[in-house]
VEXDREN-2710 file (C-alpha; in Angstrom, 1 decimal):
% VEXDREN-2710
k/r/px/py/pz
1/UNK/96.9/76.0/136.6
2/UNK/95.2/78.7/138.2
3/UNK/97.0/82.3/139.7
4/UNK/95.2/83.2/142.6
5/UNK/95.6/86.6/144.2
6/UNK/93.9/87.5/147.6
7/UNK/95.1/90.6/148.7
8/UNK/97.6/93.2/148.0
9/UNK/100.5/93.8/150.0
10/UNK/99.0/93.9/153.6
11/UNK/95.7/93.3/155.2
12/UNK/95.3/95.3/158.5
13/UNK/92.1/94.1/160.5
14/UNK/90.3/95.2/163.7
15/UNK/88.9/97.8/165.9
16/UNK/91.2/100.9/165.4
17/UNK/92.8/99.4/162.4
18/UNK/92.6/103.1/160.8
19/UNK/95.7/104.1/162.9
20/UNK/97.7/102.4/160.6
21/UNK/97.7/105.4/158.6
22/UNK/100.0/107.1/160.7
23/UNK/102.7/104.6/159.8
24/UNK/102.8/105.5/156.2
25/UNK/105.3/107.2/154.2
26/UNK/105.0/109.8/152.1
27/UNK/105.1/113.1/150.0
28/UNK/101.5/114.2/149.3
29/UNK/98.6/112.1/150.1
30/UNK/95.4/112.6/148.6
31/UNK/91.9/111.5/150.6
32/UNK/89.2/110.1/148.5
33/UNK/85.5/109.8/150.1
34/UNK/82.2/109.9/148.8
35/UNK/79.3/112.4/150.4
36/UNK/79.4/113.5/154.0
37/UNK/79.0/110.6/156.0
38/UNK/82.8/110.2/156.6
39/UNK/83.0/113.8/157.6
40/UNK/79.8/113.4/159.9
41/UNK/81.4/110.5/162.0
42/UNK/85.0/111.8/162.3
43/UNK/86.6/109.7/159.9
44/UNK/88.2/112.2/157.6
45/UNK/89.5/114.5/160.3
46/UNK/91.1/111.5/162.6
47/UNK/93.0/110.4/158.8
48/UNK/94.3/113.5/158.3
49/UNK/95.6/114.1/161.9
50/UNK/97.0/110.8/161.6
51/UNK/98.8/111.6/158.2
52/UNK/99.6/115.5/158.3
53/UNK/102.9/115.0/160.6
54/UNK/104.4/113.2/157.9
55/UNK/103.6/115.0/154.5
56/UNK/101.1/117.3/152.9
57/UNK/97.3/116.1/152.7
58/UNK/94.3/117.0/150.3
59/UNK/90.9/115.7/150.4
60/UNK/88.5/115.3/147.4
61/UNK/84.9/114.2/147.9
62/UNK/81.7/114.3/146.3
63/UNK/81.5/110.7/144.6
64/UNK/78.0/109.3/143.8
65/UNK/76.5/106.0/145.0
66/UNK/77.1/104.6/141.5
67/UNK/80.2/106.4/140.4
68/UNK/80.4/107.5/137.1
69/UNK/82.5/108.7/134.4
70/UNK/81.8/112.5/135.6
71/UNK/82.9/111.5/139.2
72/UNK/86.2/109.7/137.8
73/UNK/87.3/112.7/135.1
74/UNK/86.5/115.4/138.2
75/UNK/88.6/113.4/140.8
76/UNK/91.2/112.7/138.2
77/UNK/91.6/116.8/137.5
78/UNK/92.4/117.0/141.3
79/UNK/94.5/114.4/141.2
80/UNK/96.4/115.4/138.6
81/UNK/97.0/118.8/140.0
82/UNK/98.3/117.6/143.3
83/UNK/100.3/114.8/141.9
84/UNK/99.9/112.4/145.4
85/UNK/102.6/109.6/145.9
86/UNK/100.2/108.2/148.4
87/UNK/95.9/107.3/147.7
88/UNK/93.7/106.6/150.1
89/UNK/90.0/105.7/149.6
90/UNK/87.9/106.0/152.7
91/UNK/84.1/105.1/152.2
92/UNK/81.8/103.1/150.5
93/UNK/82.5/100.6/147.3
94/UNK/81.8/103.8/145.4
95/UNK/84.6/105.8/146.6
96/UNK/87.2/103.4/146.4
97/UNK/86.1/102.3/142.7
98/UNK/86.3/105.7/141.5
99/UNK/89.3/106.1/143.0
100/UNK/90.8/102.9/141.2
101/UNK/89.7/104.3/138.0
102/UNK/91.4/107.8/138.6
103/UNK/94.6/105.8/139.6
104/UNK/94.6/104.2/136.3
105/UNK/94.0/107.4/134.2
106/UNK/96.6/109.2/136.4
107/UNK/99.5/106.8/136.2
108/UNK/99.1/106.2/132.2
109/UNK/97.8/109.3/131.2
110/UNK/97.4/107.7/127.4
111/UNK/94.2/105.6/129.0
112/UNK/91.0/107.1/129.0
113/UNK/87.1/106.0/129.0
114/UNK/87.4/106.0/125.2
115/UNK/90.1/103.7/125.1
116/UNK/90.2/101.6/128.2
117/UNK/88.3/98.6/126.9
118/UNK/90.4/98.3/124.1
119/UNK/93.8/98.7/125.3
120/UNK/96.0/96.2/127.1
121/UNK/96.3/97.7/130.5
122/UNK/99.1/97.8/132.7
123/UNK/99.5/95.3/135.7
124/UNK/101.4/97.4/138.3
125/UNK/101.4/101.1/139.4
126/UNK/104.7/102.9/140.0
127/UNK/103.9/106.6/140.9
128/UNK/101.4/106.2/143.9
129/UNK/100.6/103.6/146.9
130/UNK/97.0/102.9/147.2
131/UNK/95.2/102.4/150.4
132/UNK/91.7/101.3/150.7
133/UNK/89.8/101.7/153.7
134/UNK/85.9/100.8/153.5
135/UNK/83.2/101.9/155.6
136/UNK/80.7/99.4/154.3
137/UNK/80.7/95.6/154.6
138/UNK/79.5/94.8/151.0
139/UNK/81.6/95.6/147.9
140/UNK/84.9/94.1/149.1
141/UNK/86.5/96.5/146.6
142/UNK/89.4/96.8/149.0
143/UNK/91.1/93.5/148.0
144/UNK/89.7/93.2/144.0
145/UNK/91.3/94.0/140.9
146/UNK/87.7/95.6/139.3
147/UNK/86.2/98.8/139.3
148/UNK/82.7/99.4/138.2
149/UNK/81.8/102.5/136.4
150/UNK/78.2/103.8/135.5
151/UNK/77.9/105.2/131.9
152/UNK/75.1/107.7/132.2
153/UNK/74.4/108.2/128.8
154/UNK/74.6/104.5/127.5
155/UNK/72.7/103.7/130.9
156/UNK/75.1/100.9/131.6
157/UNK/77.5/99.7/134.1
158/UNK/81.0/98.7/132.7
159/UNK/83.7/96.7/134.8
160/UNK/87.5/97.5/134.1
161/UNK/89.7/95.0/135.5
162/UNK/93.5/94.9/135.9
163/UNK/95.9/94.3/139.1
164/UNK/96.7/97.7/138.9
165/UNK/93.4/98.3/140.5
166/UNK/94.2/95.9/143.0
167/UNK/94.9/98.2/146.5
168/UNK/98.4/97.8/148.0
169/UNK/96.9/98.0/151.5
170/UNK/93.4/97.1/152.6
171/UNK/92.3/98.4/156.2
172/UNK/89.2/96.7/157.7
173/UNK/88.1/99.0/160.6
174/UNK/84.6/97.9/162.0
175/UNK/84.7/101.3/164.0
176/UNK/84.1/103.1/160.8
177/UNK/81.0/101.0/160.3
178/UNK/79.4/101.8/163.7
179/UNK/77.5/105.0/162.0
180/UNK/76.1/103.0/159.2
181/UNK/72.4/103.0/159.1
182/UNK/70.3/99.9/159.3
183/UNK/69.2/99.6/155.7
184/UNK/72.9/100.3/154.5
185/UNK/74.2/97.5/156.7
186/UNK/71.5/95.3/155.2
187/UNK/71.9/96.2/151.6
188/UNK/75.6/96.0/151.6
189/UNK/75.7/93.0/153.9
190/UNK/73.2/90.9/151.4
191/UNK/76.0/92.5/148.6
192/UNK/78.6/90.6/150.2
193/UNK/76.1/87.4/150.7
194/UNK/75.1/87.6/146.8
195/UNK/79.2/87.6/146.2
196/UNK/80.1/84.6/148.5
197/UNK/76.6/82.6/146.8
198/UNK/77.9/83.7/143.3
199/UNK/81.2/82.6/143.6
200/UNK/80.0/79.0/145.1
201/UNK/78.1/78.4/142.5
202/UNK/80.2/79.6/139.6
203/UNK/82.4/76.9/137.5
204/UNK/85.7/78.6/137.9
205/UNK/86.1/78.2/141.2
206/UNK/88.3/75.9/143.2
207/UNK/89.3/74.9/146.6
208/UNK/90.8/78.3/147.8
209/UNK/87.8/80.1/146.7
210/UNK/85.4/77.3/147.5
211/UNK/86.0/77.6/151.1
212/UNK/86.7/81.4/151.2
213/UNK/83.2/81.7/149.7
214/UNK/81.6/79.0/152.0
215/UNK/82.9/80.7/155.3
216/UNK/81.8/83.9/154.2
217/UNK/78.1/82.5/153.4
218/UNK/78.2/80.9/156.7
219/UNK/79.3/84.2/158.8
220/UNK/77.2/86.4/157.1
221/UNK/74.2/84.3/157.6
222/UNK/75.0/84.1/161.4
223/UNK/76.3/87.9/161.8
224/UNK/74.5/90.2/159.3
225/UNK/71.1/90.1/161.6
226/UNK/73.0/91.2/164.6
227/UNK/74.7/93.9/162.4
228/UNK/71.6/95.2/160.9
229/UNK/68.9/95.1/164.2
230/UNK/71.5/95.5/167.1
231/UNK/74.9/97.1/165.2
232/UNK/77.2/96.0/167.8
233/UNK/80.6/96.7/167.3
234/UNK/81.5/92.7/167.0
235/UNK/79.0/92.3/164.6
236/UNK/80.0/95.3/162.6
237/UNK/83.5/94.0/162.7
238/UNK/82.6/90.5/161.9
239/UNK/80.7/91.7/158.7
240/UNK/83.7/93.7/157.6
241/UNK/85.6/90.4/157.7
242/UNK/83.0/88.0/155.9
243/UNK/82.5/90.8/153.2
244/UNK/86.1/91.0/152.4
245/UNK/86.7/87.2/152.7
246/UNK/83.6/87.0/149.9
247/UNK/85.6/89.8/148.0
248/UNK/88.6/87.1/147.8
249/UNK/86.9/84.4/146.4
250/UNK/84.8/86.2/143.5
251/UNK/88.0/88.1/142.2
252/UNK/89.4/85.3/141.3
253/UNK/86.4/82.8/140.5
254/UNK/84.5/85.3/138.8
255/UNK/80.1/85.8/139.7
256/UNK/77.2/85.6/138.0
257/UNK/74.1/86.6/136.4
258/UNK/72.5/88.4/139.5
259/UNK/75.2/90.8/138.8
260/UNK/74.3/91.5/135.3
261/UNK/70.8/92.1/136.1
262/UNK/71.7/94.2/138.7
263/UNK/74.0/96.5/137.0
264/UNK/71.3/96.8/134.4
265/UNK/68.8/98.2/136.9
266/UNK/71.1/100.8/139.2
267/UNK/72.8/102.0/135.8
268/UNK/69.0/102.8/134.6
269/UNK/67.4/103.9/138.0
270/UNK/70.1/104.7/140.1
271/UNK/69.0/101.8/142.5
272/UNK/71.6/100.9/145.4
273/UNK/73.8/98.1/144.0
274/UNK/73.5/96.1/147.2
275/UNK/69.8/96.3/147.4
276/UNK/69.5/95.2/144.0
277/UNK/71.6/92.1/144.4
278/UNK/69.3/91.0/147.1
279/UNK/66.2/91.5/145.8
280/UNK/67.4/89.3/142.7
281/UNK/69.6/86.7/144.3
282/UNK/66.9/84.3/144.9
283/UNK/65.1/84.5/141.3
284/UNK/68.2/83.7/140.2
285/UNK/69.0/81.0/142.7
286/UNK/65.6/79.2/141.6
287/UNK/66.5/79.5/137.9
288/UNK/70.2/78.0/138.4
289/UNK/69.2/75.4/140.2
290/UNK/67.6/73.5/137.3
291/UNK/71.5/72.7/136.6
292/UNK/72.5/69.4/137.8
293/UNK/75.9/71.1/138.8
294/UNK/74.4/74.1/140.4
295/UNK/71.9/71.9/142.3
296/UNK/74.3/69.7/144.0
297/UNK/76.4/72.7/145.0
298/UNK/73.4/74.5/146.3
299/UNK/72.5/71.1/148.2
300/UNK/76.1/71.3/149.5
301/UNK/75.9/74.6/150.7
302/UNK/72.3/73.8/152.3
303/UNK/74.2/70.6/154.5
304/UNK/76.8/73.2/155.4
305/UNK/74.4/75.9/156.8
306/UNK/71.9/73.9/158.3
307/UNK/68.7/74.3/155.9
308/UNK/67.9/74.7/152.4
309/UNK/70.0/77.9/151.6
310/UNK/67.4/79.8/149.3
311/UNK/65.1/79.5/151.7
312/UNK/67.5/80.8/154.2
313/UNK/68.3/84.1/151.8
314/UNK/64.6/84.6/151.7
315/UNK/64.3/84.5/155.2
316/UNK/67.3/86.5/155.9
317/UNK/66.3/89.1/153.3
318/UNK/62.8/89.9/154.9
319/UNK/64.6/89.8/158.8
320/UNK/66.6/92.8/157.3
321/UNK/64.0/94.4/155.6
322/UNK/64.7/94.0/152.0
323/UNK/61.8/94.1/149.4
324/UNK/61.0/91.2/147.6
325/UNK/60.7/92.8/144.4
326/UNK/62.2/95.5/142.5
327/UNK/59.0/97.2/142.0
328/UNK/59.0/97.6/145.9
329/UNK/62.2/99.4/145.0
330/UNK/60.6/102.7/143.8
331/UNK/60.7/101.9/140.1
332/UNK/57.3/102.9/138.5
333/UNK/55.7/100.0/136.6
334/UNK/55.5/102.5/133.4
335/UNK/59.1/103.3/133.5
336/UNK/59.9/99.3/133.5
337/UNK/57.6/98.4/130.7
338/UNK/58.8/101.4/128.8
339/UNK/62.8/100.5/129.7
340/UNK/62.0/96.5/129.6
341/UNK/64.1/95.9/126.1
342/UNK/66.7/97.9/126.9
343/UNK/67.1/96.3/130.5
344/UNK/67.4/93.0/129.1
345/UNK/69.9/93.9/126.9
346/UNK/71.7/95.3/129.6
347/UNK/71.5/92.4/132.0
348/UNK/73.4/89.9/129.3
349/UNK/76.4/92.2/130.0
350/UNK/79.1/91.9/132.4
351/UNK/79.0/88.7/135.1
352/UNK/75.9/87.1/133.1
353/UNK/78.5/85.8/130.5
354/UNK/80.2/83.6/133.3
355/UNK/76.6/82.8/134.7
356/UNK/76.9/78.8/135.4
357/UNK/73.9/78.4/132.8
358/UNK/74.9/80.1/129.8
359/UNK/72.2/82.7/129.2
360/UNK/70.4/84.4/126.2
361/UNK/68.0/87.7/126.1
362/UNK/65.1/84.7/125.5
363/UNK/65.9/83.0/128.5
364/UNK/67.2/86.2/131.0
365/UNK/63.6/88.1/130.1
366/UNK/61.6/85.9/132.4
367/UNK/64.0/86.5/135.1
368/UNK/64.1/90.0/135.1
369/UNK/60.2/90.5/134.7
370/UNK/60.2/88.1/137.8
371/UNK/62.6/90.0/139.7
372/UNK/60.5/93.3/139.1
373/UNK/57.2/91.8/140.0
374/UNK/58.0/89.5/142.2
375/UNK/56.4/86.7/140.4
END
């Protein structure tokens, strides 16, 4: 028996969906966002205008690309002072992930980064309504019960999982993505593709997640090139929706070794999460294909999509400008060689535990090297 959860209370999608903020009831609303992009394209101003007739609104911004403990603690201080009953995270997956951790510690003050991984976590919030409004089409954090936080001193990324983190309302408004630069559209889109393919080849999948993942893969293969190269409104909205579908799938079935290796590199070198996933994905697929069950699933996926799926991933990456190896992502060889043992150890954490082929440091090491050097 499996207990599936695809989203929170509501999923609102389509161009102009941000206007749904105007129908929310609250006393104090805290908007959480990343850097300056949501200010530059006017989204924060629009959100404030929609909300301000109904209550007090405050904005907290400055979440980094790979949200850290420090980001969470700084925002948590603001949250505790302001005491919101509505929290709206607007921006990329980093802003939404940081908001999730803030909310967890806000609602349960006894929890913190020292004990959260050793505690039985609550499953339902009571003080706040949580709305997630993604501006990138990759992480699908708007529908998942997971937040991934970077621990800078330890140089690793760890996931916190509980239903209390799942947003109550997810708003998918493709208009928010129209100002997205092409390289960010490419990286986040390949992140979504990684989610869907790792879910499709995860042994915990079942009928619902299998079909969601397959649909997301087909849709991303079709629409990502147009989203990156032409940035049409239709393609940006489609990528938003297919990314969300991938999130619904993997949050129920799990991921795999791509994410384990990616988290190790992004924690060490601040490499963009989607970029690292995109580079690593074909190397992991080549390795996992030696397993007969994985090979059969990839062959089935290839038939669905009209060609060898690993070759399609490589061709799509080249089409949207993804480098072929991590060395070409700006990681110096001397740094990699210095950190290699730590990177291998870090790659064994997180989602590598549910890779379809069980991994050891000895078996994962050649994959880490191949992804770095492109061999």
